[in-house]
C-alpha positions in Angstrom: 1.5 36.9 -106.5 -0.2 35.4 -103.4 0.5 37.0 -100.0 0.3 35.1 -96.7 -3.0 36.0 -94.9 -1.1 37.0 -91.8 1.0 39.5 -93.8 -2.3 40.9 -95.2 -3.8 41.3 -91.8 -0.9 43.2 -90.3 -1.1 45.6 -93.3 -4.7 46.3 -92.4 -6.2 44.1 -95.1 -9.0 41.5 -94.8 -10.6 39.4 -97.6 -14.1 40.4 -98.4 -17.1 38.1 -98.7 -16.6 38.3 -102.5 -13.9 36.0 -103.8 -10.8 37.9 -105.0 -11.6 41.2 -103.3 -10.1 42.9 -100.2 -10.9 45.6 -97.7 -8.1 47.9 -96.4 -8.5 49.9 -93.3 -6.7 53.2 -92.7 -5.8 54.2 -89.1 -6.8 57.7 -88.1 -5.6 58.9 -84.7 -8.7 60.2 -82.8 -10.6 60.0 -86.2 -8.8 63.2 -87.5 -7.4 63.6 -91.0 -6.4 66.4 -93.2 -8.2 67.3 -96.4 -5.1 66.2 -98.4 -5.3 62.8 -96.7 -9.1 62.6 -97.4 -8.3 63.3 -101.1 -5.8 60.5 -101.1 -8.3 58.0 -99.7 -10.8 59.3 -102.3 -8.2 58.8 -105.1 -7.4 55.3 -104.0 -11.1 54.3 -103.8 -11.8 55.8 -107.2 -8.9 54.1 -108.9 -8.8 50.7 -107.2 -12.0 50.3 -105.1 -15.1 51.1 -107.1 -15.2 54.5 -105.3 -16.5 52.8 -102.1 -15.4 54.1 -98.7 -16.7 53.0 -95.3 -16.4 55.1 -92.1 -16.1 52.9 -89.1 -17.4 53.2 -85.5 -13.8 53.5 -84.3 -13.2 56.6 -86.4 -11.2 55.0 -89.2 -11.8 54.6 -93.0 -12.0 51.4 -95.1 -11.7 51.1 -98.8 -13.4 48.0 -100.2 -13.3 46.1 -103.5 -9.5 46.1 -103.8 -7.6 43.5 -105.8 -4.5 41.8 -104.4 -2.2 43.1 -107.1 -3.2 46.7 -106.2 -2.5 46.5 -102.4 1.2 47.4 -102.6 0.4 50.5 -104.6 -2.4 51.5 -102.3 0.0 51.4 -99.3 2.5 53.6 -101.2 -0.2 56.1 -102.1 -1.2 56.4 -98.5 2.4 56.8 -97.4 2.7 59.9 -99.6 0.3 61.8 -97.3 1.4 60.3 -94.0 -1.4 57.7 -93.7 -0.9 54.1 -92.5 -2.8 50.9 -92.4 -0.1 49.0 -90.5 -1.7 47.1 -87.6 -5.2 48.2 -88.5 -6.1 44.5 -88.6 -4.4 41.4 -87.0 -2.5 41.0 -83.8 -1.3 44.6 -83.2 -2.2 47.9 -81.6 -5.1 49.2 -83.6 -5.9 52.9 -84.4 -6.2 55.1 -81.3 -9.9 56.1 -81.0 -11.6 59.1 -79.5 -15.4 59.6 -79.4 -15.1 62.9 -77.4 -14.5 64.9 -80.6 -16.8 67.8 -79.5 -15.0 68.2 -76.1 -13.1 71.4 -75.3 -10.1 69.2 -74.5 -9.9 67.7 -77.9 -6.6 69.2 -78.9 -4.9 67.5 -75.9 -6.7 64.2 -76.6 -5.8 64.3 -80.3 -2.2 65.1 -79.6 -1.8 62.2 -77.2 -3.6 59.9 -79.7 -1.1 60.8 -82.4 1.8 60.2 -80.1 0.5 56.8 -79.1 -0.2 55.8 -82.7 3.3 56.8 -83.7 4.9 54.9 -80.8 3.0 51.6 -81.3 2.4 51.4 -85.1 4.9 49.4 -87.0 7.0 48.7 -83.8 7.9 45.0 -83.8 7.6 44.8 -80.0 3.9 45.4 -80.4 3.1 43.2 -83.4 2.4 39.5 -83.5 0.2 39.8 -80.4 -2.3 37.0 -79.6 -5.1 39.2 -81.1 -6.0 42.8 -81.6 -5.2 45.4 -78.9 -7.4 48.5 -78.8 -6.7 51.8 -77.1 -9.2 54.7 -76.7 -9.0 58.2 -75.2 -12.1 60.0 -73.9 -12.8 63.3 -72.3 -15.1 61.8 -69.7 -17.1 58.7 -68.8 -20.3 59.6 -70.6 -20.0 57.3 -73.7 -18.9 54.2 -71.8 -16.3 53.4 -74.5 -13.5 53.1 -72.0 -15.3 49.9 -70.9 -14.7 48.2 -74.3 -11.0 48.9 -74.8 -7.9 46.9 -73.9 -6.7 50.2 -72.6 -9.2 53.1 -72.1 -7.9 56.5 -71.0 -10.2 59.1 -69.4 -9.0 62.7 -69.1 -8.8 63.4 -65.4 -7.7 67.1 -65.4 -4.2 68.4 -64.7 -1.9 69.0 -61.7 0.8 71.6 -61.9 0.5 71.7 -65.6 0.8 67.9 -66.0 -2.2 66.2 -67.8 -3.6 63.2 -65.9 -5.6 60.2 -67.0 -7.6 57.4 -65.4 -6.5 54.1 -67.0 -9.0 51.3 -67.5 -8.0 47.9 -69.0 -9.2 44.5 -70.3 -12.6 45.5 -71.7 -14.2 44.1 -74.9 -17.4 43.2 -76.6 -17.8 40.3 -79.1 -19.3 37.0 -78.2 -18.0 37.2 -74.6 -18.5 40.9 -73.6 -16.6 42.0 -70.5 -16.4 45.6 -69.2 -13.0 46.9 -68.4 -11.8 47.7 -64.9 -9.9 50.6 -63.4 -6.2 49.9 -63.2 -4.9 53.3 -62.0 -6.3 56.8 -61.4 -4.8 60.2 -62.3 -1.8 58.8 -64.1 0.6 61.6 -65.4 0.8 61.6 -69.2 4.5 60.8 -69.1 3.7 57.4 -67.6 1.0 56.5 -70.1 3.2 54.9 -72.8 5.3 52.9 -70.4 2.2 51.7 -68.6 0.6 50.5 -71.8 3.9 48.8 -72.7 3.6 46.9 -69.3 0.1 45.9 -70.1 1.1 44.6 -73.6 4.1 42.7 -72.2 1.8 40.8 -69.8 -0.8 40.2 -72.5 1.8 38.9 -75.0 3.4 36.6 -72.5 0.3 35.1 -70.9 -2.6 35.2 -73.3 -3.0 32.3 -75.8 -3.9 33.1 -79.4 -6.5 34.2 -80.4 -7.6 35.6 -77.0 -8.0 39.3 -76.1 -6.6 40.8 -72.9 -10.0 40.3 -71.2 -9.3 36.6 -71.2 -6.6 37.1 -68.6 -9.2 38.6 -66.2 -11.1 35.3 -66.4 -7.9 33.3 -66.0 -6.3 35.3 -63.1 -8.9 37.8 -61.8 -8.6 41.6 -61.6 -6.3 41.7 -58.6 -3.7 39.3 -59.9 -3.7 40.8 -63.4 -3.1 44.2 -61.8 -0.2 42.7 -59.8 1.3 41.1 -62.8 1.2 44.5 -64.7 2.5 46.5 -61.7 5.6 44.3 -61.4 6.6 44.9 -65.0 9.7 47.3 -65.1 8.0 49.7 -67.5 5.0 50.2 -65.2 6.7 52.8 -63.0 8.7 54.5 -65.7 7.9 58.1 -66.7 9.0 59.7 -70.0 10.2 63.3 -70.3 7.5 65.9 -70.8 6.6 66.6 -74.4 7.9 69.9 -75.7 7.6 71.7 -79.1 4.5 72.4 -81.1 1.2 70.6 -80.5 0.2 67.7 -82.7 -3.5 68.4 -83.2 -4.9 69.1 -86.7 -8.4 70.2 -85.7 -8.6 74.1 -85.4 -10.5 74.0 -82.1 -10.7 77.7 -81.2 -12.9 79.9 -79.0 -15.9 81.1 -81.0 -15.6 78.2 -83.4 -18.5 76.0 -84.2 -18.7 72.3 -84.9 -20.8 71.1 -87.9 -21.8 67.5 -88.5 -22.5 65.8 -91.8 -24.8 62.8 -91.3 -23.6 59.8 -93.3 -25.9 56.9 -93.6 -24.1 53.6 -92.6 -20.8 55.5 -92.9 -21.0 54.8 -96.7 -19.3 57.4 -99.0 -18.2 57.6 -102.6 -14.9 59.0 -103.6 -16.6 62.1 -105.1 -18.5 62.7 -101.9 -15.4 62.5 -99.7 -13.6 64.9 -102.1 -16.4 67.4 -101.7 -16.0 67.1 -97.9 -12.3 67.7 -98.2 -13.0 70.9 -100.3 -15.4 72.1 -97.5 -12.7 71.4 -94.9 -10.2 73.6 -96.8 -12.7 76.5 -96.9 -14.0 76.4 -93.4 -12.1 74.2 -91.0 -8.4 74.7 -91.6 -8.1 71.7 -93.9 -9.0 69.2 -91.3 -12.0 66.9 -90.7 -13.1 64.1 -88.4 -14.6 60.7 -88.7 -16.9 60.3 -85.7 -17.7 57.3 -83.6 -21.2 57.4 -85.1 -19.7 57.1 -88.7 -20.4 60.7 -89.7 -18.1 63.5 -90.7 -17.5 66.6 -88.5 -15.8 69.9 -89.1 -14.6 72.5 -86.5 -15.0 75.9 -88.1 -12.2 78.4 -87.7 -13.1 81.4 -85.6 -12.9 83.6 -88.7 -15.3 81.4 -90.7 -18.8 82.6 -91.6 -20.7 79.9 -89.7 -24.0 80.7 -91.4 -22.6 80.4 -94.9 -20.7 77.2 -93.9 -23.9 75.6 -92.5 -25.7 76.4 -95.7 -22.9 75.0 -97.9 -22.6 71.9 -95.7 -26.3 71.2 -96.4 -25.5 71.0 -100.1 -22.7 68.6 -99.3 -24.9 66.5 -97.1 -27.7 66.5 -99.7 -25.3 64.8 -102.1 -24.7 62.1 -99.6 -26.8 58.9 -98.9 -28.3 60.3 -95.7 -30.3 63.2 -97.1 -33.6 63.4 -95.1 -32.7 60.6 -92.7 -31.2 62.3 -89.6 -31.1 59.1 -87.4 -27.9 58.4 -85.5 -27.3 54.8 -86.5 -24.0 52.9 -86.5 -24.0 50.2 -89.1 -21.3 47.6 -90.1 -21.0 46.4 -93.7 -22.7 43.1 -92.8 -23.2 40.6 -95.5 -22.8 43.3 -98.2 -19.0 42.8 -98.0 -18.0 41.1 -94.7 -17.4 37.4 -94.5 -18.8 37.3 -91.0 -22.0 39.2 -91.8 -25.3 37.3 -91.3 -27.6 40.0 -92.7 -27.6 42.8 -95.3 -27.2 45.5 -92.6 -27.7 48.6 -94.7 -31.0 47.2 -96.1 -32.1 46.2 -92.6 -31.3 49.6 -91.2 -33.0 51.5 -94.0 -36.2 49.4 -93.5 -36.1 50.0 -89.8 -35.6 53.8 -90.2 -38.7 53.9 -92.5 -40.8 52.3 -89.7 -39.4 54.2 -86.7 -41.5 56.3 -84.4 -40.4 59.9 -83.8 -39.0 58.9 -80.4 -37.0 56.1 -82.0 -35.6 58.6 -84.6 -34.1 60.6 -81.8 -32.4 57.5 -80.3 -28.8 56.5 -81.0 -29.0 53.1 -82.7 -26.3 50.5 -83.6 -26.7 47.4 -85.8 -24.0 44.7 -85.8 -24.3 42.1 -88.6 -22.9 39.3 -86.4 -22.2 38.7 -82.7 -18.7 40.3 -83.0 -20.5 43.6 -82.2 -18.1 45.8 -84.2 -20.6 48.7 -84.1 -20.7 48.6 -80.3 -24.5 47.9 -80.0 -24.2 47.4 -76.2 -23.2 51.1 -75.9 -26.1 52.4 -78.0 -29.4 53.5 -76.6 -30.9 50.8 -78.8 -28.5 48.1 -80.0 -29.3 45.3 -82.5 -27.2 42.2 -83.0 -27.8 39.7 -85.7 -27.2 36.6 -83.5 -27.8 33.8 -86.0 -29.5 32.6 -89.1 -32.7 30.5 -88.6 -34.3 28.1 -91.1 -38.0 28.7 -91.7 -40.8 26.3 -92.5 -40.1 26.5 -96.3 -36.4 26.0 -95.8 -35.3 29.6 -96.3 -32.7 31.0 -93.8 -33.4 34.4 -92.3 -31.6 36.4 -89.6 -32.6 36.6 -86.0 -32.0 39.8 -84.0 -31.2 40.5 -80.3 -32.3 43.9 -79.0 -30.3 45.8 -76.3 -31.2 48.9 -74.4 -28.7 51.1 -72.6 -30.3 53.3 -69.9 -27.4 54.0 -67.6 -23.6 53.6 -67.3 -22.2 50.3 -68.3 -23.3 48.0 -71.1 -26.8 47.9 -72.4 -29.0 45.0 -71.4 -30.4 42.4 -73.8 -34.2 43.0 -73.5 -35.4 40.8 -76.4 -33.8 38.0 -78.4 -34.2 35.9 -81.5 -36.6 38.4 -83.1 -37.7 38.1 -86.7 -37.3 41.1 -88.8 -41.1 41.8 -88.5 -40.8 41.6 -84.7 -37.8 43.9 -84.7 -39.7 46.4 -86.9 -42.6 46.4 -84.4 -40.1 47.3 -81.6 -38.9 50.2 -83.8 -42.4 51.5 -84.1 -43.1 51.2 -80.3 -39.7 52.6 -79.1 
């Protein structure tokens, strides 16, 4: 049975570089999942995907090395525990991200992320878009990730018990990076879903495939794009306030502690993820996070013995690929599995880490294996993009690297370009 590539993409599936194999991405609202869901991903990876799991820089999970005949069963296995991959690829609203996972306001952010994901996932009104549509929620402006979203929401406090958000739109990286702009300030939470619907309506009507929302800024300018959105009927609508129990899974409580498990390149085996799920059951209320830096995080319950938990997590971390390499480093699969990859990113990163100065080891790095910039190198303190393959004197092709440095708000600046690997290594020693 052969499936249309468009149908594969809307189900969160992309072909790998290796012929006959596929990657499937799982959407995790705010990067949060339960231990039962983690075990489901581990079981799928173990049975169908060579036990290979990748944590992404948008807080989702990917299972690689799947065969086409297994994809339908994989979807059913995820559905049993409330997981979905629908819209994780293709022209749809992607997973709702949040890099502010250590913020005191995480429960509110996670709850809104879950409501947004439920509303937009699998809804035919928000599928078949010109290209992907990304939404992110942040507690503040520190990370700059609101600048790279189609819709970026920044928590802006509350007024009379109503939560407010600043709304930024039309950002993106890739080959034509453009920072988002502020659409509206201090928007009540009840208006967020209708406002996003208005943005998507304009995007779906006016953007030609395969363009992102940011293309409309170039076509119309910020002021006209704002006007087009504001005249949409949904823009001024406000939904009733949400009642009932909160949606957050993470047991963020006073006196609790957040522990981080450093995962090199976001690469896990099924057995390692299963160990992390067991740890979550014992110490963090059966919930864990995939962070924007491709690590795992756990919020300890207030009653948990933090010292014992930290010791036990060390044994979990020691079983993972990052033992002894505490360098914050976002890394895409690159040419290991991705068709777009121009370099073996895990090998490049490992070699760079081995040569890094002490100062460089304390710097947040990101390496993107192609100009698509999936690891957000322009938002790292030191970002590396594999910009092209160059042919050397003996005919061999080797990657060339652009180096970015971010020292303030906004995108990092390209400081060096077309570096050989040896030249890039020299910069890692000097940083």
